All heavy atoms as TSV, in Angstrom:
chain	resi	resn	atom	element	x	y	z
A	1	MET	N	N	-53.249	90.293	-53.276
A	1	MET	CA	C	-53.697	89.542	-54.437
A	1	MET	C	C	-54.989	88.730	-54.185
A	1	MET	O	O	-55.609	88.261	-55.118
A	1	MET	CB	C	-52.676	88.502	-54.860
A	1	MET	CG	C	-51.381	89.341	-55.260
A	1	MET	SD	S	-50.183	88.275	-56.096
A	1	MET	CE	C	-51.046	88.140	-57.713
A	2	LEU	N	N	-55.414	88.649	-52.941
A	2	LEU	CA	C	-56.639	87.890	-52.579
A	2	LEU	C	C	-57.568	88.781	-51.726
A	2	LEU	O	O	-57.699	88.503	-50.559
A	2	LEU	CB	C	-56.295	86.629	-51.780
A	2	LEU	CG	C	-55.424	85.525	-52.617
A	2	LEU	CD1	C	-54.763	84.445	-51.708
A	2	LEU	CD2	C	-56.144	84.940	-53.674
A	3	PRO	N	N	-58.160	89.755	-52.319
A	3	PRO	CA	C	-58.790	90.714	-51.442
A	3	PRO	C	C	-60.197	90.196	-50.828
A	3	PRO	O	O	-60.574	90.711	-49.826
A	3	PRO	CB	C	-59.308	91.807	-52.505
A	3	PRO	CG	C	-59.253	91.161	-53.835
A	3	PRO	CD	C	-58.220	90.158	-53.640
A	4	ASP	N	N	-60.608	89.062	-51.312
A	4	ASP	CA	C	-61.810	88.588	-50.698
A	4	ASP	C	C	-61.718	87.564	-49.564
A	4	ASP	O	O	-62.545	87.154	-48.965
A	4	ASP	CB	C	-62.625	87.720	-51.895
A	4	ASP	CG	C	-63.180	88.616	-53.005
A	4	ASP	OD1	O	-63.257	89.830	-52.693
A	4	ASP	OD2	O	-63.316	88.219	-54.024
A	5	VAL	N	N	-60.408	87.374	-49.328
A	5	VAL	CA	C	-60.081	86.394	-48.200
A	5	VAL	C	C	-59.712	87.210	-46.973
A	5	VAL	O	O	-58.999	88.238	-47.011
A	5	VAL	CB	C	-58.778	85.490	-48.623
A	5	VAL	CG1	C	-58.503	84.521	-47.463
A	5	VAL	CG2	C	-59.104	84.773	-49.881
A	6	LEU	N	N	-60.176	86.766	-45.827
A	6	LEU	CA	C	-59.961	87.445	-44.541
A	6	LEU	C	C	-58.437	87.446	-44.199
A	6	LEU	O	O	-57.765	86.477	-44.439
A	6	LEU	CB	C	-60.765	86.813	-43.441
A	6	LEU	CG	C	-62.244	86.984	-43.505
A	6	LEU	CD1	C	-62.813	86.149	-42.358
A	6	LEU	CD2	C	-62.658	88.477	-43.476
A	7	GLU	N	N	-58.058	88.514	-43.647
A	7	GLU	CA	C	-56.560	88.824	-43.435
A	7	GLU	C	C	-56.186	87.713	-42.330
A	7	GLU	O	O	-55.063	87.219	-42.346
A	7	GLU	CB	C	-56.300	90.132	-42.876
A	7	GLU	CG	C	-54.898	90.568	-42.731
A	7	GLU	CD	C	-54.583	91.841	-42.475
A	7	GLU	OE1	O	-55.358	92.660	-42.843
A	7	GLU	OE2	O	-53.549	92.162	-41.828
A	8	THR	N	N	-57.046	87.351	-41.398
A	8	THR	CA	C	-56.636	86.301	-40.390
A	8	THR	C	C	-56.373	85.026	-40.978
A	8	THR	O	O	-55.439	84.319	-40.569
A	8	THR	CB	C	-57.754	86.198	-39.431
A	8	THR	OG1	O	-58.938	85.986	-39.975
A	8	THR	CG2	C	-57.969	87.496	-38.551
A	9	LYS	N	N	-57.168	84.670	-42.025
A	9	LYS	CA	C	-57.100	83.468	-42.687
A	9	LYS	C	C	-55.647	83.366	-43.618
A	9	LYS	O	O	-55.019	82.321	-43.688
A	9	LYS	CB	C	-58.311	83.042	-43.697
A	9	LYS	CG	C	-59.468	82.715	-42.820
A	9	LYS	CD	C	-60.625	82.483	-43.664
A	9	LYS	CE	C	-61.825	82.098	-42.800
A	9	LYS	NZ	N	-62.947	81.692	-43.580
A	10	LEU	N	N	-55.512	84.572	-44.201
A	10	LEU	CA	C	-54.143	84.708	-44.911
A	10	LEU	C	C	-53.048	84.684	-43.975
A	10	LEU	O	O	-51.976	84.031	-44.376
A	10	LEU	CB	C	-54.260	85.945	-45.744
A	10	LEU	CG	C	-55.167	86.059	-46.901
A	10	LEU	CD1	C	-55.179	87.435	-47.521
A	10	LEU	CD2	C	-54.895	85.047	-47.943
A	11	SER	N	N	-52.988	85.214	-42.867
A	11	SER	CA	C	-51.935	85.142	-41.898
A	11	SER	C	C	-51.692	83.794	-41.432
A	11	SER	O	O	-50.560	83.318	-41.294
A	11	SER	CB	C	-52.336	86.101	-40.624
A	11	SER	OG	O	-52.363	87.260	-41.005
A	12	ALA	N	N	-52.823	82.975	-41.267
A	12	ALA	CA	C	-52.665	81.534	-40.779
A	12	ALA	C	C	-51.828	80.774	-41.975
A	12	ALA	O	O	-51.034	79.991	-41.688
A	12	ALA	CB	C	-53.971	81.005	-40.504
A	13	LEU	N	N	-52.307	81.069	-43.167
A	13	LEU	CA	C	-51.670	80.359	-44.292
A	13	LEU	C	C	-50.179	80.740	-44.440
A	13	LEU	O	O	-49.260	79.996	-44.852
A	13	LEU	CB	C	-52.439	80.663	-45.578
A	13	LEU	CG	C	-53.710	80.007	-45.916
A	13	LEU	CD1	C	-54.357	80.395	-47.094
A	13	LEU	CD2	C	-53.563	78.370	-45.836
A	14	ALA	N	N	-49.831	82.072	-44.170
A	14	ALA	CA	C	-48.578	82.474	-44.288
A	14	ALA	C	C	-47.610	81.864	-43.173
A	14	ALA	O	O	-46.413	81.701	-43.466
A	14	ALA	CB	C	-48.454	84.086	-44.127
A	15	GLU	N	N	-48.131	81.613	-42.079
A	15	GLU	CA	C	-47.352	80.938	-41.043
A	15	GLU	C	C	-47.144	79.343	-41.339
A	15	GLU	O	O	-46.189	78.864	-41.052
A	15	GLU	CB	C	-48.135	80.994	-39.712
A	15	GLU	CG	C	-48.048	82.301	-39.101
A	15	GLU	CD	C	-48.880	82.403	-37.794
A	15	GLU	OE1	O	-49.014	81.374	-37.117
A	15	GLU	OE2	O	-49.245	83.602	-37.323
A	16	GLU	N	N	-48.092	78.760	-42.141
A	16	GLU	CA	C	-47.863	77.391	-42.491
A	16	GLU	C	C	-47.105	77.190	-43.701
A	16	GLU	O	O	-46.384	76.200	-43.850
A	16	GLU	CB	C	-49.298	76.871	-42.844
A	16	GLU	CG	C	-49.419	75.380	-43.110
A	16	GLU	CD	C	-50.708	74.853	-43.309
A	16	GLU	OE1	O	-51.774	75.623	-42.901
A	16	GLU	OE2	O	-51.009	73.737	-43.814
A	17	PHE	N	N	-47.117	78.204	-44.740
A	17	PHE	CA	C	-46.352	77.954	-45.858
A	17	PHE	C	C	-45.342	79.162	-46.103
A	17	PHE	O	O	-45.493	80.266	-45.573
A	17	PHE	CB	C	-47.296	77.991	-47.130
A	17	PHE	CG	C	-48.332	76.791	-47.055
A	17	PHE	CD1	C	-49.641	77.179	-46.585
A	17	PHE	CD2	C	-48.015	75.612	-47.606
A	17	PHE	CE1	C	-50.571	75.977	-46.515
A	17	PHE	CE2	C	-48.946	74.579	-47.468
A	17	PHE	CZ	C	-50.189	74.778	-47.066
A	18	ASP	N	N	-44.319	78.787	-46.775
A	18	ASP	CA	C	-43.271	79.927	-47.105
A	18	ASP	C	C	-43.001	79.860	-48.513
A	18	ASP	O	O	-42.389	78.898	-49.302
A	18	ASP	CB	C	-41.819	79.532	-46.421
A	18	ASP	CG	C	-40.815	80.446	-46.646
A	18	ASP	OD1	O	-41.085	81.702	-46.744
A	18	ASP	OD2	O	-39.646	80.128	-46.607
A	19	PHE	N	N	-43.677	80.820	-49.249
A	19	PHE	CA	C	-43.577	80.946	-50.645
A	19	PHE	C	C	-42.954	82.218	-51.174
A	19	PHE	O	O	-42.922	83.211	-50.470
A	19	PHE	CB	C	-45.042	80.933	-51.372
A	19	PHE	CG	C	-45.723	79.604	-51.119
A	19	PHE	CD1	C	-47.080	79.663	-50.545
A	19	PHE	CD2	C	-45.328	78.535	-51.728
A	19	PHE	CE1	C	-47.601	78.473	-50.333
A	19	PHE	CE2	C	-45.937	77.249	-51.470
A	19	PHE	CZ	C	-47.210	77.207	-50.816
A	20	SER	N	N	-42.363	82.127	-52.360
A	20	SER	CA	C	-41.841	83.240	-53.135
A	20	SER	C	C	-42.987	84.020	-53.609
A	20	SER	O	O	-44.205	83.623	-53.700
A	20	SER	CB	C	-40.942	82.801	-54.153
A	20	SER	OG	O	-41.692	82.268	-55.170
A	21	GLY	N	N	-42.665	85.230	-54.170
A	21	GLY	CA	C	-43.736	86.089	-54.719
A	21	GLY	C	C	-44.351	85.549	-55.988
A	21	GLY	O	O	-45.578	85.575	-56.141
A	22	GLY	N	N	-43.638	84.745	-56.799
A	22	GLY	CA	C	-44.170	84.067	-57.933
A	22	GLY	C	C	-45.033	82.953	-57.544
A	22	GLY	O	O	-45.957	82.744	-58.195
A	23	GLN	N	N	-44.652	82.204	-56.461
A	23	GLN	CA	C	-45.515	81.124	-56.132
A	23	GLN	C	C	-46.929	81.733	-55.548
A	23	GLN	O	O	-48.020	81.132	-55.894
A	23	GLN	CB	C	-44.878	80.288	-55.029
A	23	GLN	CG	C	-43.723	79.490	-55.649
A	23	GLN	CD	C	-43.013	78.875	-54.493
A	23	GLN	OE1	O	-42.547	79.436	-53.441
A	23	GLN	NE2	N	-42.802	77.582	-54.590
A	24	ILE	N	N	-46.822	82.810	-54.809
A	24	ILE	CA	C	-48.074	83.463	-54.331
A	24	ILE	C	C	-48.897	83.935	-55.511
A	24	ILE	O	O	-50.085	83.698	-55.447
A	24	ILE	CB	C	-47.724	84.592	-53.513
A	24	ILE	CG1	C	-47.067	84.019	-52.089
A	24	ILE	CG2	C	-48.942	85.407	-53.050
A	24	ILE	CD1	C	-46.472	85.118	-51.277
A	25	GLU	N	N	-48.248	84.328	-56.575
A	25	GLU	CA	C	-49.081	84.881	-57.718
A	25	GLU	C	C	-49.754	83.663	-58.420
A	25	GLU	O	O	-50.920	83.696	-58.822
A	25	GLU	CB	C	-48.176	85.561	-58.644
A	25	GLU	CG	C	-48.799	86.095	-59.963
A	25	GLU	CD	C	-47.890	87.049	-60.679
A	25	GLU	OE1	O	-46.804	87.249	-60.401
A	25	GLU	OE2	O	-48.446	87.305	-61.829
A	26	ASN	N	N	-48.954	82.544	-58.549
A	26	ASN	CA	C	-49.670	81.279	-59.059
A	26	ASN	C	C	-50.819	80.794	-58.201
A	26	ASN	O	O	-51.795	80.437	-58.882
A	26	ASN	CB	C	-48.561	80.204	-59.064
A	26	ASN	CG	C	-47.510	80.335	-60.248
A	26	ASN	OD1	O	-47.772	81.234	-61.139
A	26	ASN	ND2	N	-46.388	79.666	-60.064
A	27	ILE	N	N	-50.734	80.782	-56.940
A	27	ILE	CA	C	-51.762	80.347	-56.135
A	27	ILE	C	C	-52.937	81.278	-56.244
A	27	ILE	O	O	-54.047	80.899	-56.355
A	27	ILE	CB	C	-51.306	80.293	-54.573
A	27	ILE	CG1	C	-50.194	79.193	-54.391
A	27	ILE	CG2	C	-52.493	80.184	-53.691
A	27	ILE	CD1	C	-49.439	79.296	-53.165
A	28	ALA	N	N	-52.713	82.639	-56.263
A	28	ALA	CA	C	-53.772	83.564	-56.409
A	28	ALA	C	C	-54.425	83.338	-57.715
A	28	ALA	O	O	-55.721	83.508	-57.800
A	28	ALA	CB	C	-53.166	84.927	-56.211
A	29	ARG	N	N	-53.762	83.203	-58.710
A	29	ARG	CA	C	-54.412	82.878	-60.019
A	29	ARG	C	C	-55.236	81.694	-60.120
A	29	ARG	O	O	-56.364	81.700	-60.620
A	29	ARG	CB	C	-53.211	82.991	-61.192
A	29	ARG	CG	C	-52.793	84.299	-61.414
A	29	ARG	CD	C	-51.749	84.118	-62.519
A	29	ARG	NE	N	-51.056	85.432	-62.704
A	29	ARG	CZ	C	-50.301	85.695	-63.637
A	29	ARG	NH1	N	-49.934	84.793	-64.529
A	29	ARG	NH2	N	-49.761	87.000	-63.815
A	30	HIS	N	N	-54.661	80.564	-59.570
A	30	HIS	CA	C	-55.487	79.399	-59.559
A	30	HIS	C	C	-56.760	79.560	-58.707
A	30	HIS	O	O	-57.802	79.117	-59.204
A	30	HIS	CB	C	-54.585	78.244	-58.953
A	30	HIS	CG	C	-53.618	77.648	-59.794
A	30	HIS	ND1	N	-53.881	76.905	-60.911
A	30	HIS	CD2	C	-52.233	77.819	-59.713
A	30	HIS	CE1	C	-52.791	76.518	-61.467
A	30	HIS	NE2	N	-51.706	77.135	-60.957
A	31	TYR	N	N	-56.739	80.177	-57.590
A	31	TYR	CA	C	-57.835	80.436	-56.752
A	31	TYR	C	C	-58.800	81.365	-57.431
A	31	TYR	O	O	-60.051	80.995	-57.435
A	31	TYR	CB	C	-57.347	81.104	-55.468
A	31	TYR	CG	C	-58.313	81.381	-54.363
A	31	TYR	CD1	C	-58.891	80.329	-53.629
A	31	TYR	CD2	C	-58.853	82.644	-54.125
A	31	TYR	CE1	C	-59.853	80.583	-52.652
A	31	TYR	CE2	C	-59.851	82.910	-53.311
A	31	TYR	CZ	C	-60.276	81.847	-52.582
A	31	TYR	OH	O	-61.236	82.079	-51.577
A	32	ALA	N	N	-58.372	82.365	-58.202
A	32	ALA	CA	C	-59.384	83.267	-58.855
A	32	ALA	C	C	-59.986	82.451	-60.040
A	32	ALA	O	O	-61.272	82.700	-60.125
A	32	ALA	CB	C	-58.478	84.522	-59.422
A	33	ILE	N	N	-59.419	81.736	-60.749
A	33	ILE	CA	C	-59.920	81.029	-61.898
A	33	ILE	C	C	-60.934	79.985	-61.349
A	33	ILE	O	O	-61.996	79.863	-61.791
A	33	ILE	CB	C	-58.771	80.291	-62.673
A	33	ILE	CG1	C	-58.061	81.433	-63.398
A	33	ILE	CG2	C	-59.381	79.368	-63.652
A	33	ILE	CD1	C	-56.719	80.884	-64.105
A	34	ASP	N	N	-60.463	79.328	-60.182
A	34	ASP	CA	C	-61.401	78.320	-59.611
A	34	ASP	C	C	-62.645	78.909	-59.155
A	34	ASP	O	O	-63.749	78.393	-59.247
A	34	ASP	CB	C	-60.655	77.392	-58.541
A	34	ASP	CG	C	-61.477	76.242	-58.067
A	34	ASP	OD1	O	-61.837	75.477	-58.878
A	34	ASP	OD2	O	-61.882	76.386	-56.862
A	35	ASN	N	N	-62.533	80.149	-58.545
A	35	ASN	CA	C	-63.620	80.822	-58.030
A	35	ASN	C	C	-64.603	81.153	-59.066
A	35	ASN	O	O	-65.825	81.094	-58.939
A	35	ASN	CB	C	-63.124	82.011	-57.198
A	35	ASN	CG	C	-64.210	82.617	-56.390
A	35	ASN	OD1	O	-65.358	82.176	-56.398
A	35	ASN	ND2	N	-63.925	83.760	-55.610
A	36	ILE	N	N	-63.987	81.715	-60.213
A	36	ILE	CA	C	-64.921	82.156	-61.374
A	36	ILE	C	C	-65.609	80.939	-61.980
A	36	ILE	O	O	-66.736	81.067	-62.291
A	36	ILE	CB	C	-63.978	82.864	-62.421
A	36	ILE	CG1	C	-63.482	84.197	-61.881
A	36	ILE	CG2	C	-64.637	82.935	-63.730
A	36	ILE	CD1	C	-62.393	84.768	-62.766
A	37	LEU	N	N	-64.980	79.852	-62.069
A	37	LEU	CA	C	-65.430	78.686	-62.883
A	37	LEU	C	C	-66.430	77.852	-61.977
A	37	LEU	O	O	-67.500	77.457	-62.512
A	37	LEU	CB	C	-64.437	77.688	-63.400
A	37	LEU	CG	C	-63.520	78.378	-64.447
A	37	LEU	CD1	C	-62.390	77.266	-64.973
A	37	LEU	CD2	C	-64.293	78.722	-65.686
A	38	SER	N	N	-66.095	77.690	-60.738
A	38	SER	CA	C	-66.924	76.940	-59.826
A	38	SER	C	C	-67.640	77.606	-58.776
A	38	SER	O	O	-68.504	76.923	-58.099
A	38	SER	CB	C	-66.094	75.751	-59.227
A	38	SER	OG	O	-65.179	76.266	-58.385
A	39	GLY	N	N	-67.193	78.855	-58.454
A	39	GLY	CA	C	-67.837	79.499	-57.385
A	39	GLY	C	C	-67.378	79.098	-56.076
A	39	GLY	O	O	-67.761	79.455	-54.957
A	40	ASN	N	N	-66.327	78.245	-56.099
A	40	ASN	CA	C	-65.813	77.760	-54.741
A	40	ASN	C	C	-64.787	78.690	-54.216
A	40	ASN	O	O	-63.532	78.924	-54.747
A	40	ASN	CB	C	-65.009	76.394	-55.001
A	40	ASN	CG	C	-64.641	75.665	-53.758
A	40	ASN	OD1	O	-64.639	76.386	-52.622
A	40	ASN	ND2	N	-64.245	74.378	-53.904
A	41	ASP	N	N	-65.022	79.407	-53.137
A	41	ASP	CA	C	-64.180	80.336	-52.581
A	41	ASP	C	C	-63.658	79.960	-51.038
A	41	ASP	O	O	-63.435	80.828	-50.324
A	41	ASP	CB	C	-64.693	81.863	-52.575
A	41	ASP	CG	C	-65.897	81.897	-51.781
A	41	ASP	OD1	O	-66.529	80.906	-51.229
A	41	ASP	OD2	O	-66.464	83.039	-51.577
A	42	SER	N	N	-63.698	78.626	-50.791
A	42	SER	CA	C	-63.338	78.224	-49.513
A	42	SER	C	C	-61.881	78.283	-49.132
A	42	SER	O	O	-61.019	78.230	-49.943
A	42	SER	CB	C	-63.897	76.732	-49.346
A	42	SER	OG	O	-63.133	75.916	-50.005
A	43	ILE	N	N	-61.598	78.492	-47.854
A	43	ILE	CA	C	-60.182	78.461	-47.489
A	43	ILE	C	C	-59.585	77.115	-47.591
A	43	ILE	O	O	-58.391	77.079	-47.868
A	43	ILE	CB	C	-60.155	78.976	-45.969
A	43	ILE	CG1	C	-58.653	79.292	-45.573
A	43	ILE	CG2	C	-60.707	78.041	-44.997
A	43	ILE	CD1	C	-58.136	80.460	-46.265
A	44	ASP	N	N	-60.378	76.105	-47.629
A	44	ASP	CA	C	-59.814	74.809	-47.779
A	44	ASP	C	C	-59.310	74.536	-49.206
A	44	ASP	O	O	-58.390	73.987	-49.430
A	44	ASP	CB	C	-60.906	73.630	-47.418
A	44	ASP	CG	C	-61.257	73.626	-46.063
A	44	ASP	OD1	O	-60.375	73.955	-45.134
A	44	ASP	OD2	O	-62.410	73.396	-45.721
A	45	ARG	N	N	-60.015	75.185	-50.136
A	45	ARG	CA	C	-59.592	75.032	-51.587
A	45	ARG	C	C	-58.275	75.880	-51.726
A	45	ARG	O	O	-57.323	75.593	-52.465
A	45	ARG	CB	C	-60.653	75.593	-52.433
A	45	ARG	CG	C	-60.416	75.516	-53.838
A	45	ARG	CD	C	-60.498	73.996	-54.196
A	45	ARG	NE	N	-60.471	73.854	-55.875
A	45	ARG	CZ	C	-59.733	73.035	-56.296
A	45	ARG	NH1	N	-59.296	71.976	-55.684
A	45	ARG	NH2	N	-59.705	72.942	-57.656
A	46	LEU	N	N	-58.170	77.097	-51.059
A	46	LEU	CA	C	-57.011	77.918	-51.144
A	46	LEU	C	C	-55.877	77.105	-50.458
A	46	LEU	O	O	-54.640	77.181	-51.066
A	46	LEU	CB	C	-57.171	79.162	-50.411
A	46	LEU	CG	C	-55.995	80.261	-50.374
A	46	LEU	CD1	C	-55.603	80.527	-51.766
A	46	LEU	CD2	C	-56.418	81.472	-49.665
A	47	ARG	N	N	-56.053	76.522	-49.350
A	47	ARG	CA	C	-54.998	75.690	-48.813
A	47	ARG	C	C	-54.590	74.515	-49.753
A	47	ARG	O	O	-53.335	74.218	-49.783
A	47	ARG	CB	C	-55.615	75.052	-47.471
A	47	ARG	CG	C	-54.442	74.298	-46.732
A	47	ARG	CD	C	-54.853	73.785	-45.348
A	47	ARG	NE	N	-54.426	74.921	-44.381
A	47	ARG	CZ	C	-55.300	75.645	-43.723
A	47	ARG	NH1	N	-56.538	75.600	-43.980
A	47	ARG	NH2	N	-54.763	76.601	-43.022
A	48	GLU	N	N	-55.517	73.952	-50.473
A	48	GLU	CA	C	-55.190	72.878	-51.394
A	48	GLU	C	C	-54.240	73.470	-52.417
A	48	GLU	O	O	-53.206	72.860	-52.854
A	48	GLU	CB	C	-56.445	72.404	-52.062
A	48	GLU	CG	C	-56.141	71.247	-52.932
A	48	GLU	CD	C	-57.444	70.639	-53.549
A	48	GLU	OE1	O	-58.528	70.782	-52.857
A	48	GLU	OE2	O	-57.546	70.255	-54.641
A	49	PHE	N	N	-54.541	74.674	-53.029
A	49	PHE	CA	C	-53.652	75.302	-53.938
A	49	PHE	C	C	-52.211	75.494	-53.399
A	49	PHE	O	O	-51.285	75.332	-54.089
A	49	PHE	CB	C	-54.179	76.632	-54.482
A	49	PHE	CG	C	-55.471	76.363	-55.460
A	49	PHE	CD1	C	-56.598	77.113	-55.187
A	49	PHE	CD2	C	-55.325	75.468	-56.524
A	49	PHE	CE1	C	-57.685	76.894	-56.021
A	49	PHE	CE2	C	-56.474	75.319	-57.234
A	49	PHE	CZ	C	-57.676	76.033	-56.963
A	50	CYS	N	N	-52.092	75.856	-52.182
A	50	CYS	CA	C	-50.865	76.130	-51.508
A	50	CYS	C	C	-50.076	74.780	-51.498
A	50	CYS	O	O	-48.820	74.754	-51.635
A	50	CYS	CB	C	-51.133	76.647	-50.115
A	50	CYS	SG	S	-51.643	78.433	-50.039
A	51	GLN	N	N	-50.770	73.681	-51.029
A	51	GLN	CA	C	-50.192	72.433	-50.940
A	51	GLN	C	C	-49.640	71.991	-52.323
A	51	GLN	O	O	-48.570	71.429	-52.412
A	51	GLN	CB	C	-51.018	71.450	-50.232
A	51	GLN	CG	C	-51.196	71.700	-48.850
A	51	GLN	CD	C	-52.387	70.779	-48.230
A	51	GLN	OE1	O	-53.169	70.197	-48.940
A	51	GLN	NE2	N	-52.488	70.826	-46.917
A	52	ASN	N	N	-50.325	72.316	-53.379
A	52	ASN	CA	C	-49.921	71.854	-54.698
A	52	ASN	C	C	-48.737	72.593	-55.205
A	52	ASN	O	O	-47.982	72.224	-56.033
A	52	ASN	CB	C	-51.101	72.124	-55.654
A	52	ASN	CG	C	-52.315	70.996	-55.469
A	52	ASN	OD1	O	-52.047	69.963	-54.848
A	52	ASN	ND2	N	-53.402	71.342	-55.922
A	53	GLU	N	N	-48.578	73.947	-54.722
A	53	GLU	CA	C	-47.558	74.790	-55.119
A	53	GLU	C	C	-46.290	74.442	-54.465
A	53	GLU	O	O	-45.198	74.738	-54.898
A	53	GLU	CB	C	-47.941	76.137	-54.924
A	53	GLU	CG	C	-46.975	77.103	-55.455
A	53	GLU	CD	C	-46.992	77.222	-57.037
A	53	GLU	OE1	O	-47.891	76.877	-57.645
A	53	GLU	OE2	O	-45.850	77.613	-57.550
A	54	ARG	N	N	-46.419	73.822	-53.355
A	54	ARG	CA	C	-45.199	73.548	-52.489
A	54	ARG	C	C	-44.278	72.540	-53.315
A	54	ARG	O	O	-44.665	71.671	-53.816
A	54	ARG	CB	C	-45.628	72.868	-51.218
A	54	ARG	CG	C	-44.464	72.486	-50.320
A	54	ARG	CD	C	-44.954	71.835	-49.067
A	54	ARG	NE	N	-45.501	72.737	-48.196
A	54	ARG	CZ	C	-46.172	72.394	-47.093
A	54	ARG	NH1	N	-46.394	71.101	-46.724
A	54	ARG	NH2	N	-46.746	73.265	-46.273
A	55	ILE	N	N	-43.014	72.957	-53.101
A	55	ILE	CA	C	-41.950	71.972	-53.781
A	55	ILE	C	C	-41.341	71.207	-52.696
A	55	ILE	O	O	-40.672	71.743	-51.753
A	55	ILE	CB	C	-40.935	72.875	-54.573
A	55	ILE	CG1	C	-41.578	73.800	-55.544
A	55	ILE	CG2	C	-39.827	72.059	-55.049
A	55	ILE	CD1	C	-40.618	74.682	-56.253
A	56	ASP	N	N	-41.479	69.796	-52.919
A	56	ASP	CA	C	-40.888	68.976	-51.844
A	56	ASP	C	C	-39.479	68.553	-52.464
A	56	ASP	O	O	-39.455	67.728	-53.196
A	56	ASP	CB	C	-41.757	67.768	-51.702
A	56	ASP	CG	C	-41.334	66.901	-50.483
A	56	ASP	OD1	O	-40.297	67.294	-49.815
A	56	ASP	OD2	O	-41.988	65.895	-50.218
A	57	LYS	N	N	-38.483	69.088	-51.655
A	57	LYS	CA	C	-37.181	68.866	-52.192
A	57	LYS	C	C	-36.570	67.486	-51.606
A	57	LYS	O	O	-35.578	67.056	-51.992
A	57	LYS	CB	C	-36.185	69.872	-51.899
A	57	LYS	CG	C	-36.637	71.235	-52.684
A	57	LYS	CD	C	-35.681	72.370	-52.343
A	57	LYS	CE	C	-36.149	73.580	-53.181
A	57	LYS	NZ	N	-35.209	74.744	-53.022
A	58	THR	N	N	-37.229	66.932	-50.531
A	58	THR	CA	C	-36.846	65.835	-49.930
A	58	THR	C	C	-37.229	64.518	-50.681
A	58	THR	O	O	-36.512	63.405	-50.598
A	58	THR	CB	C	-37.335	65.672	-48.494
A	58	THR	OG1	O	-38.663	65.586	-48.601
A	58	THR	CG2	C	-36.843	66.874	-47.662
A	59	ALA	N	N	-38.175	64.506	-51.477
A	59	ALA	CA	C	-38.622	63.385	-52.180
A	59	ALA	C	C	-37.725	63.113	-53.410
A	59	ALA	O	O	-37.406	64.035	-54.064
A	59	ALA	CB	C	-40.174	63.506	-52.678
A	60	THR	N	N	-37.511	61.896	-53.710
A	60	THR	CA	C	-36.613	61.425	-54.764
A	60	THR	C	C	-37.587	60.630	-55.617
A	60	THR	O	O	-38.382	59.798	-55.226
A	60	THR	CB	C	-35.427	60.838	-54.441
A	60	THR	OG1	O	-35.836	59.508	-53.726
A	60	THR	CG2	C	-34.512	61.619	-53.681
A	61	LYS	N	N	-37.420	60.918	-56.982
A	61	LYS	CA	C	-38.251	60.165	-57.890
A	61	LYS	C	C	-37.352	59.287	-58.795
A	61	LYS	O	O	-36.348	59.732	-59.288
A	61	LYS	CB	C	-39.110	61.075	-58.849
A	61	LYS	CG	C	-40.099	61.764	-58.073
A	61	LYS	CD	C	-40.903	62.771	-58.941
A	61	LYS	CE	C	-41.687	63.637	-58.222
A	61	LYS	NZ	N	-42.553	64.600	-59.075
A	62	ARG	N	N	-37.720	58.028	-58.940
A	62	ARG	CA	C	-36.846	57.207	-59.769
A	62	ARG	C	C	-37.570	57.111	-61.126
A	62	ARG	O	O	-38.752	56.935	-61.346
A	62	ARG	CB	C	-36.914	55.719	-59.199
A	62	ARG	CG	C	-36.129	55.800	-57.832
A	62	ARG	CD	C	-35.928	54.335	-57.313
A	62	ARG	NE	N	-35.237	54.423	-56.108
A	62	ARG	CZ	C	-34.661	53.388	-55.687
A	62	ARG	NH1	N	-34.513	52.269	-56.330
A	62	ARG	NH2	N	-33.901	53.451	-54.474
A	63	ILE	N	N	-36.611	57.027	-62.029
A	63	ILE	CA	C	-37.000	57.098	-63.549
A	63	ILE	C	C	-36.449	55.830	-64.156
A	63	ILE	O	O	-35.306	55.539	-63.883
A	63	ILE	CB	C	-36.519	58.247	-64.315
A	63	ILE	CG1	C	-37.299	59.616	-63.735
A	63	ILE	CG2	C	-36.990	58.171	-65.742
A	63	ILE	CD1	C	-36.796	60.795	-64.209
A	64	GLY	N	N	-37.204	55.151	-64.836
A	64	GLY	CA	C	-36.706	53.885	-65.542
A	64	GLY	C	C	-36.981	52.728	-64.796
A	64	GLY	O	O	-38.102	52.512	-64.039
A	65	PHE	N	N	-36.272	51.647	-64.993
A	65	PHE	CA	C	-36.513	50.282	-64.471
A	65	PHE	C	C	-36.156	50.358	-62.944
A	65	PHE	O	O	-35.442	51.187	-62.498
A	65	PHE	CB	C	-35.598	49.186	-65.206
A	65	PHE	CG	C	-35.904	49.119	-66.610
A	65	PHE	CD1	C	-35.133	49.559	-67.613
A	65	PHE	CD2	C	-37.065	48.405	-67.072
A	65	PHE	CE1	C	-35.467	49.462	-68.896
A	65	PHE	CE2	C	-37.433	48.265	-68.325
A	65	PHE	CZ	C	-36.634	48.846	-69.245
A	66	ASN	N	N	-36.697	49.406	-62.274
A	66	ASN	CA	C	-36.587	49.216	-60.827
A	66	ASN	C	C	-35.144	48.883	-60.553
A	66	ASN	O	O	-34.509	47.943	-61.094
A	66	ASN	CB	C	-37.417	48.013	-60.286
A	66	ASN	CG	C	-37.439	48.047	-58.857
A	66	ASN	OD1	O	-36.951	48.954	-58.163
A	66	ASN	ND2	N	-38.040	46.903	-58.276
A	67	ASN	N	N	-34.451	49.857	-59.663
A	67	ASN	CA	C	-33.103	49.675	-59.299
A	67	ASN	C	C	-32.958	48.931	-57.969
A	67	ASN	O	O	-33.705	49.116	-57.111
A	67	ASN	CB	C	-32.417	51.041	-59.129
A	67	ASN	CG	C	-32.435	51.820	-60.329
A	67	ASN	OD1	O	-32.184	51.315	-61.512
A	67	ASN	ND2	N	-32.569	53.196	-60.301
A	68	TYR	N	N	-32.067	47.984	-57.969
A	68	TYR	CA	C	-31.866	47.080	-56.798
A	68	TYR	C	C	-30.821	47.662	-55.804
A	68	TYR	O	O	-29.819	48.150	-56.060
A	68	TYR	CB	C	-31.431	45.712	-57.256
A	68	TYR	CG	C	-32.485	45.020	-58.065
A	68	TYR	CD1	C	-32.635	44.983	-59.424
A	68	TYR	CD2	C	-33.791	44.592	-57.383
A	68	TYR	CE1	C	-33.511	44.481	-60.032
A	68	TYR	CE2	C	-34.714	43.974	-58.063
A	68	TYR	CZ	C	-34.577	43.830	-59.354
A	68	TYR	OH	O	-35.533	43.212	-60.185
């Protein structure tokens, strides 16, 4: 899905992140759109999209008033 990215860089990302096929598709789409709009095709930008796609299940979010 990312033919312009070197395979060695993709392998490094694959070791760092564990994504489903749908998540990989989302990342590839964001990367492609960003590349078209801004011309930014850096691996750092791709890593940023990977970090944004990651779902952190350990974080809890509080909603409403401050609970004591």
